[in-house]
VOROSE-714196 format. One record per residue: x, y, z of N, C-alpha, C, O, CB in turn. Coordinates in steps of 0.05 Angstrom, whole numbers, padded with zeros to 5 digits, always signed. Glycine has a CB too. Layout:
XYZXYZXYZXYZXYZ;...
This chain:
+00017-00023+00000+00000+00000+00000+00018+00025+00000+00036+00026+00017-00019+00000+00024;+00013+00043-00018+00030+00068-00020+00021+00088+00000-00003+00091+00006+00028+00079-00049;+00041+00102+00011+00035+00124+00030+00024+00148+00015+00034+00154-00006+00060+00131+00047;+00005+00161+00028-00007+00185+00016+00008+00209+00026+00017+00211+00049-00037+00187+00022;+00011+00228+00008+00025+00253+00015+00005+00271+00029-00018+00274+00020+00036+00267-00010;+00013+00284+00051-00005+00301+00065+00003+00331+00063-00008+00348+00076-00006+00293+00095;+00022+00337+00045+00030+00365+00042+00010+00379+00024+00000+00367+00005+00059+00367+00030;+00005+00404+00030-00012+00420+00014+00004+00444+00003+00023+00453+00015-00037+00430+00031;-00004+00452-00020+00010+00475-00032-00006+00500-00027-00030+00501-00033+00013+00470-00063;+00007+00520-00017-00006+00546-00011+00003+00568-00029-00003+00591-00024-00002+00554+00018;+00019+00562-00049+00029+00582-00067+00059+00583-00065+00072+00569-00049+00017+00610-00060;+00072+00600-00081+00101+00602-00081+00112+00613-00054+00100+00630-00042+00111+00619-00104;+00134+00602-00046+00148+00613-00023+00169+00633-00032+00173+00637-00055+00161+00590-00006;+00181+00646-00013+00202+00666-00019+00224+00653-00035+00236+00666-00052+00212+00679+00007;+00230+00628-00029+00252+00615-00043+00244+00609-00072+00262+00605-00089+00259+00589-00029;+00219+00608-00078+00210+00602-00105+00210+00626-00123+00210+00624-00148+00183+00589-00105;+00210+00650-00111+00208+00675-00127+00235+00683-00137+00255+00681-00123+00195+00697-00110;+00236+00692-00162+00262+00702-00172+00268+00729-00158+00253+00748-00160+00262+00706-00203;+00291+00730-00144+00298+00753-00128+00326+00762-00136+00345+00746-00136+00296+00748-00098;+00328+00787-00144+00355+00798-00150+00362+00819-00129+00345+00827-00113+00355+00811-00179;+00387+00827-00129+00396+00847-00110+00380+00872-00113+00375+00886-00093+00426+00852-00115;+00373+00879-00137+00358+00904-00142+00329+00903-00132+00315+00923-00130+00358+00911-00171;+00319+00879-00125+00292+00876-00114+00291+00883-00084+00270+00885-00073+00282+00848-00119;+00315+00885-00072+00316+00891-00043+00308+00920-00038+00311+00937-00056+00344+00885-00032;+00297+00926-00015+00291+00954-00008+00316+00972-00008+00338+00962-00003+00277+00956+00020;+00312+00997-00015+00335+01016-00018+00351+01018+00008+00376+01019+00006+00324+01043-00025;+00339+01018+00031+00354+01020+00056+00372+00996+00060+00394+00998+00071+00336+01024+00080;+00362+00972+00052+00378+00948+00054+00401+00948+00035+00423+00940+00041+00360+00923+00050;+00397+00959+00010+00418+00961-00009+00440+00980+00002+00464+00975-00002+00408+00972-00036;+00431+01002+00015+00450+01020+00027+00467+01006+00048+00491+01011+00049+00436+01045+00039;+00455+00990+00064+00470+00975+00085+00489+00955+00073+00512+00952+00082+00451+00961+00104;+00480+00942+00051+00498+00922+00038+00522+00937+00025+00545+00929+00030+00482+00906+00017;+00516+00958+00010+00538+00972-00003+00555+00987+00018+00579+00991+00014+00526+00993-00023;+00543+00994+00040+00558+01007+00062+00579+00989+00075+00597+00999+00088+00539+01018+00083;+00576+00963+00071+00596+00945+00082+00620+00942+00064+00640+00929+00071+00583+00917+00087;+00618+00953+00040+00641+00952+00021+00659+00976+00026+00651+00995+00039+00631+00952-00008;+00683+00974+00017+00702+00997+00019+00694+01017-00003+00681+01009-00023+00732+00988+00015;+00701+01042+00001+00695+01062-00020+00707+01054-00047+00695+01058-00068+00706+01089-00012;+00731+01043-00046+00744+01034-00071+00727+01013-00086+00724+01014-00110+00772+01023-00066;+00716+00994-00070+00700+00973-00082+00674+00985-00094+00665+00976-00115+00693+00951-00061;+00663+01004-00080+00638+01016-00090+00643+01030-00116+00629+01027-00136+00627+01036-00069;+00664+01047-00117+00670+01063-00141+00680+01046-00164+00671+01050-00187+00691+01084-00134;+00698+01027-00159+00711+01012-00180+00695+00987-00190+00697+00980-00213+00738+01003-00172;+00680+00975-00172+00668+00949-00180+00638+00951-00185+00628+00938-00203+00673+00929-00159;+00624+00967-00169+00595+00967-00171+00585+00980-00197+00568+00970-00210+00583+00981-00147;+00597+01003-00203+00589+01018-00227+00590+01002-00252+00570+01000-00267+00605+01042-00230;+00613+00991-00259+00615+00975-00283+00597+00950-00283+00590+00940-00305+00643+00968-00288;+00591+00940-00260+00575+00915-00259+00546+00919-00266+00534+00902-00280+00577+00903-00231;+00535+00941-00258+00506+00944-00262+00499+00974-00260+00503+00986-00239+00490+00927-00242;+00487+00985-00281+00480+01013-00281+00460+01020-00259+00462+01040-00245+00469+01022-00308;+00440+01003-00255+00419+01008-00235+00432+01008-00207+00425+01024-00190+00397+00988-00237;+00450+00989-00202+00463+00988-00176+00482+01011-00173+00486+01021-00151+00478+00961-00173;+00494+01021-00195+00511+01044-00194+00496+01069-00184+00507+01085-00169+00523+01049-00222;+00471+01071-00192+00454+01094-00183+00451+01093-00153+00453+01114-00140+00427+01093-00197;+00447+01069-00142+00445+01066-00113+00472+01072-00100+00473+01086-00080+00435+01037-00105;+00493+01062-00112+00520+01067-00101+00529+01096-00103+00548+01103-00089+00540+01049-00116;+00516+01112-00119+00523+01140-00122+00505+01158-00105+00508+01182-00105+00521+01148-00151;+00485+01146-00092+00465+01162-00078+00477+01177-00054+00495+01166-00041+00442+01145-00069;+00468+01201-00049+00477+01216-00026+00471+01202+00000+00486+01204+00019+00463+01243-00026;+00449+01187+00001+00442+01172+00026+00464+01152+00033+00471+01150+00057+00415+01158+00023;+00473+01137+00013+00495+01118+00018+00520+01131+00028+00532+01123+00047+00500+01101-00007;+00528+01153+00014+00554+01166+00021+00552+01181+00047+00572+01184+00061+00562+01184-00001;+00528+01190+00055+00525+01202+00081+00528+01181+00103+00541+01186+00124+00498+01217+00084;+00517+01157+00098+00520+01135+00117+00549+01127+00119+00560+01123+00141+00503+01110+00107;+00563+01125+00096+00591+01118+00096+00608+01139+00111+00626+01133+00125+00602+01115+00066;+00601+01164+00107+00614+01187+00120+00612+01184+00150+00632+01186+00164+00601+01213+00111;+00588+01179+00160+00584+01176+00189+00598+01152+00201+00609+01153+00223+00555+01175+00196;+00598+01130+00186+00611+01106+00196+00642+01109+00197+00654+01104+00217+00604+01081+00179;+00653+01119+00175+00682+01121+00174+00693+01143+00192+00714+01140+00205+00691+01126+00146;+00679+01166+00193+00690+01189+00207+00677+01195+00234+00678+01217+00244+00688+01213+00190;+00664+01174+00246+00651+01178+00272+00668+01191+00293+00660+01211+00305+00640+01152+00282;+00692+01181+00297+00710+01192+00317+00719+01220+00309+00720+01237+00326+00734+01173+00321;+00725+01224+00284+00733+01250+00274+00711+01270+00278+00716+01293+00286+00741+01248+00244;+00686+01262+00273+00664+01281+00276+00661+01290+00305+00656+01313+00310+00638+01268+00266;+00665+01271+00323+00663+01278+00352+00686+01297+00360+00681+01317+00373+00663+01253+00369;+00710+01290+00352+00734+01305+00360+00736+01332+00347+00744+01352+00361+00758+01289+00354;+00730+01334+00322+00735+01359+00308+00710+01376+00306+00711+01401+00308+00746+01354+00280;+00687+01363+00302+00662+01378+00296+00642+01376+00319+00618+01383+00315+00650+01368+00271;+00650+01367+00342+00632+01365+00365+00609+01345+00360+00588+01347+00372+00620+01391+00371;+00614+01325+00343+00594+01304+00338+00575+01311+00315+00561+01294+00306+00578+01299+00362;+00575+01336+00307+00557+01344+00285+00570+01337+00258+00594+01342+00254+00550+01374+00287;+00555+01327+00241+00565+01319+00214+00565+01344+00197+00543+01355+00192+00548+01296+00202;+00588+01353+00187+00588+01377+00170+00575+01371+00143+00581+01351+00130+00617+01387+00166;+00558+01388+00135+00544+01384+00109+00563+01391+00086+00581+01408+00089+00519+01402+00108;+00559+01378+00064+00576+01386+00041+00568+01414+00031+00546+01422+00035+00573+01365+00018;+00587+01428+00020+00581+01454+00008+00559+01451-00013+00556+01429-00024+00606+01467-00004;+00545+01473-00020+00525+01471-00041+00537+01461-00067+00560+01467-00074+00513+01499-00046;+00522+01445-00081+00529+01433-00107+00552+01412-00104+00564+01405-00125+00537+01454-00126;+00558+01403-00080+00578+01382-00076+00564+01357-00066+00548+01359-00046+00601+01391-00056;+00568+01335-00078+00555+01310-00070+00567+01299-00044+00590+01307-00037+00557+01288-00092;+00552+01282-00030+00563+01269-00006+00587+01252-00013+00605+01249+00003+00541+01253+00008;+00587+01240-00037+00610+01224-00046+00635+01241-00047+00656+01233-00037+00604+01211-00073;+00633+01264-00060+00656+01282-00062+00665+01292-00034+00688+01294-00028+00650+01306-00080;+00644+01298-00018+00649+01307+00010+00664+01286+00026+00682+01292+00041+00623+01315+00023;+00656+01261+00022+00669+01238+00036+00699+01237+00029+00716+01236+00046+00655+01211+00028;+00705+01238+00003+00733+01235-00006+00749+01260+00002+00773+01258+00007+00734+01231-00036;+00736+01284+00002+00750+01308+00011+00758+01305+00040+00781+01311+00047+00732+01333+00007;+00740+01296+00058+00747+01293+00086+00768+01271+00090+00785+01272+00107+00722+01288+00103;+00766+01250+00073+00785+01228+00075+00814+01238+00070+00833+01229+00082+00779+01206+00054;+00816+01258+00052+00842+01270+00046+00851+01290+00068+00876+01294+00072+00842+01284+00019;+00833+01303+00081+00840+01326+00098+00835+01323+00128+00842+01341+00143+00825+01350+00089;+00823+01301+00137+00815+01300+00165+00839+01302+00184+00836+01314+00206+00800+01275+00171;+00861+01290+00177+00885+01291+00195+00895+01320+00198+00902+01328+00220+00907+01273+00184;+00895+01335+00176+00904+01363+00178+00884+01380+00194+00892+01397+00209+00907+01374+00149;+00858+01374+00190+00838+01389+00205+00840+01383+00235+00837+01401+00251+00810+01382+00195;+00846+01358+00242+00848+01351+00270+00872+01365+00283+00870+01376+00305+00851+01320+00273;+00894+01365+00268+00918+01378+00279+00914+01408+00282+00922+01420+00302+00942+01373+00260;+00900+01420+00263+00894+01449+00265+00876+01455+00288+00877+01477+00299+00882+01459+00238;+00859+01436+00295+00840+01439+00318+00853+01433+00345+00840+01434+00365+00815+01422+00314;+00879+01426+00344+00893+01419+00369+00888+01392+00380+00894+01386+00403+00886+01439+00389;+00878+01374+00363+00872+01346+00371+00895+01329+00363+00908+01333+00342+00846+01336+00359;+00901+01309+00379+00922+01289+00373+00908+01264+00362+00903+01246+00378+00941+01283+00398;+00902+01265+00337+00889+01242+00324+00908+01230+00304+00923+01244+00290+00862+01251+00310;+00908+01203+00303+00923+01189+00282+00908+01163+00277+00889+01157+00291+00952+01184+00292;+00917+01149+00256+00903+01124+00250+00923+01101+00254+00947+01104+00248+00891+01124+00222;+00912+01078+00263+00927+01054+00265+00910+01032+00253+00888+01027+00263+00936+01047+00294;+00919+01019+00233+00904+00998+00218+00877+01008+00210+00857+00994+00211+00901+00973+00236;+00875+01033+00201+00850+01045+00191+00831+01055+00213+00810+01065+00206+00837+01025+00175;+00838+01052+00238+00821+01061+00260+00832+01088+00270+00856+01091+00275+00819+01040+00283;+00814+01107+00273+00822+01133+00283+00825+01132+00313+00807+01123+00328+00802+01155+00275;+00848+01141+00323+00854+01142+00352+00856+01171+00360+00870+01187+00348+00880+01126+00358;+00841+01178+00382+00844+01204+00394+00861+01202+00419+00851+01192+00440+00815+01216+00400;+00885+01210+00417+00904+01208+00440+00907+01235+00455+00926+01237+00471+00931+01198+00430;+00890+01254+00449+00893+01280+00461+00894+01279+00492+00911+01291+00504+00870+01298+00452;+00876+01264+00504+00875+01262+00533+00894+01242+00545+00895+01238+00569+00847+01254+00541;+00909+01228+00528+00928+01208+00537+00957+01217+00538+00974+01202+00546+00925+01183+00519;+00962+01241+00529+00990+01251+00526+01005+01248+00552+01028+01237+00552+00990+01280+00518;+00994+01256+00575+01008+01254+00601+01009+01226+00612+01025+01221+00630+00995+01273+00621;+00993+01208+00602+00993+01180+00611+01011+01162+00595+01017+01140+00604+00965+01170+00611;+01019+01170+00572+01036+01154+00554+01063+01148+00568+01076+01167+00576+01040+01167+00527;+01070+01122+00569+01096+01115+00583+01120+01128+00569+01140+01133+00582+01099+01085+00583;+01118+01132+00543+01140+01147+00530+01135+01177+00532+01116+01185+00547+01142+01138+00499;+01150+01193+00520+01146+01221+00521+01121+01229+00505+01114+01217+00485+01171+01236+00510;+01108+01251+00514+01085+01260+00499+01092+01268+00470+01075+01266+00452+01072+01285+00512;+01118+01275+00466+01127+01282+00439+01123+01259+00419+01120+01264+00395+01156+01291+00440;+01125+01235+00428+01121+01212+00410+01093+01213+00398+01089+01209+00374+01125+01185+00425;+01073+01217+00416+01045+01218+00406+01041+01243+00389+01027+01243+00369+01026+01218+00430;+01053+01266+00398+01050+01290+00383+01062+01288+00355+01051+01299+00335+01063+01314+00397;+01084+01273+00352+01096+01270+00326+01079+01252+00308+01082+01254+00283+01124+01258+00329;+01063+01235+00320+01045+01218+00304+01019+01231+00296+01005+01222+00278+01039+01192+00319;+01013+01254+00308+00988+01268+00303+00985+01274+00273+01004+01284+00260+00986+01294+00319;+00962+01268+00263+00957+01274+00234+00969+01254+00215+00972+01261+00191+00966+01301+00228;+00977+01231+00224+00990+01211+00206+00977+01184+00209+00960+01179+00227+01020+01209+00212;+00984+01166+00191+00978+01138+00194+01001+01126+00210+01023+01123+00199+00974+01123+00166;+00997+01120+00235+01018+01112+00253+01020+01081+00255+01033+01071+00274+01013+01123+00281;+01008+01067+00237+01008+01038+00238+01037+01026+00239+01043+01010+00256+00994+01026+00214;+01054+01036+00221+01081+01025+00219+01097+01032+00244+01111+01015+00255+01095+01035+00194;+01096+01057+00253+01112+01065+00276+01103+01051+00302+01119+01044+00319+01111+01095+00280;+01076+01046+00304+01065+01032+00327+01077+01003+00327+01084+00993+00348+01034+01031+00326;+01078+00990+00304+01088+00963+00302+01118+00963+00308+01128+00945+00322+01082+00951+00275;+01133+00982+00297+01162+00983+00301+01170+00988+00330+01191+00979+00339+01174+01004+00283;+01152+01002+00345+01158+01008+00373+01155+00984+00391+01163+00985+00414+01140+01031+00382;+01144+00962+00380+01141+00938+00396+01123+00941+00420+01129+00932+00442+01168+00929+00406;+01100+00953+00415+01081+00957+00437+01071+00930+00448+01068+00910+00434+01057+00973+00427;+01065+00930+00474+01056+00906+00488+01026+00901+00483+01012+00917+00471+01061+00909+00519;+01017+00878+00493+00988+00872+00491+00972+00892+00507+00950+00899+00499+00983+00843+00502;+00983+00902+00530+00969+00922+00545+00966+00947+00529+00944+00960+00530+00985+00928+00571;+00986+00955+00514+00984+00979+00497+00962+00975+00476+00948+00994+00469+01011+00985+00484;+00960+00951+00465+00940+00946+00445+00912+00947+00457+00893+00956+00444+00945+00918+00433;+00909+00938+00482+00883+00940+00496+00876+00970+00501+00853+00977+00498+00884+00925+00523;+00896+00985+00509+00891+01014+00514+00881+01027+00488+00863+01044+00488+00916+01028+00524;+00893+01020+00465+00884+01031+00440+00855+01025+00434+00841+01042+00423+00901+01020+00417;+00845+01003+00443+00817+00996+00438+00799+01013+00455+00775+01017+00448+00812+00966+00445;+00808+01024+00477+00792+01041+00494+00793+01070+00485+00772+01084+00487+00803+01040+00523;+00815+01079+00474+00818+01106+00465+00799+01113+00442+00799+01135+00432+00846+01112+00457;
C-alpha cells in the first residue's frame, strides 16, 4: 500500500520567487553597499550594473559611509555634528574630501588624532599618561601611525589601551 502525501500547496514561497539584488529595499541596499570599501563601490559596482551604480552613487549611501568612517573624527573635530557638504557638492565628493584632509583638520584643531590599521585614535587626553614622552604621540598626530606603532614593539596592554581610546 502506497503512503499518501499530506503536504498542501499554498502558493510560491520566498525561495521560489526570482529575487535579484535590485529587488531589495533601498535602505537594505545602502546597508549592503555600506559594508564595502569606497574603492569597491567606485571601481566594482558601477561597471557591474548601471541600476546598482545609481544606488552606489546616492547621497544617502555616502552620508551613511561618511558617518561610519569618520565617527570619531566628527566627535573630536566637529563636536559630533556631521558637516554638510558645500552647495552643489555630493556626499560622495564630500566623503573623499574629508578622507584626504581629516588629519590636517584635527591637527589644526589641536587634537592628537592618528590612525592605526585604519582606525582613528584620539590620544589628546592620553598625552600625560603615555609611558613614552608626549612628543612621541604629538609626532604621530595627523598621520597613519600603523608602521611606527608596530616598530615600537608595543605590548598587549598597549593594544588594549588603543581599543579604549
